[in-house]
C-alpha positions in Angstrom: 65.3 68.7 156.2 69.1 67.5 155.9 71.7 70.2 155.1 75.0 68.4 153.6 78.5 70.4 152.2 80.4 68.3 150.4 84.4 68.9 149.7 85.4 67.6 146.5 89.4 67.3 145.2 89.4 67.5 141.5 91.9 67.2 138.5 94.0 69.9 138.0 92.1 72.1 135.9 88.9 70.6 136.3 87.3 72.7 139.2 85.0 75.0 137.4 83.8 72.2 134.9 83.0 69.8 137.9 81.4 72.6 139.7 79.1 73.4 136.7 78.2 69.7 136.7 77.4 69.5 140.5 75.2 72.7 139.8 73.1 70.0 138.1 72.5 67.5 140.3 68.9 67.7 142.2 69.5 68.8 145.6 72.8 70.5 144.9 71.8 74.1 145.9 75.0 75.8 145.1 78.8 74.8 144.0 81.6 77.1 144.4 85.4 77.0 143.5 87.6 77.4 146.2 91.3 77.4 146.8 93.4 75.6 149.3 93.4 71.6 150.3 89.9 71.2 148.6 88.9 72.6 144.9 84.9 72.9 145.3 82.5 73.0 147.8 79.0 72.0 147.4 75.7 72.6 149.5 73.1 70.0 149.2 69.7 69.6 150.7 67.8 66.4 151.1 64.5 65.2 152.4 66.5 62.2 154.4 69.6 60.1 154.6 68.5 57.7 151.6 68.1 60.9 149.4 71.4 61.9 150.6 73.3 58.8 149.7 71.8 58.8 146.3 73.0 62.1 145.6 76.8 61.8 147.1 76.9 58.4 144.9 75.7 59.8 142.0 78.1 63.0 142.5 81.3 60.8 142.8 80.5 59.5 139.5 81.5 62.7 137.7 84.7 62.1 136.1 87.4 64.3 137.0 86.5 64.2 140.9 89.3 62.2 142.7 87.9 62.5 146.3 85.1 63.5 148.0 84.9 64.6 151.9 81.0 64.6 153.0 80.0 66.8 156.2 76.2 66.5 157.4 75.2 69.8 159.2 73.5 69.1 163.2 
């Protein structure tokens, strides 16, 4: 099992909508709005790096997401 955290920067005012959209993606176990440099933090569980790639690719296609930073936990 691979656990990933994705830090998301959104368009202004879209953070709650995007957190909700992220929550619907298979593998996303949690998506929360946060304050600071990033607007949303998502926790993802995947079986392998191929699945991670698929999840991150679909996540980045959500309208309103400006940029992401992916952190793979050790």
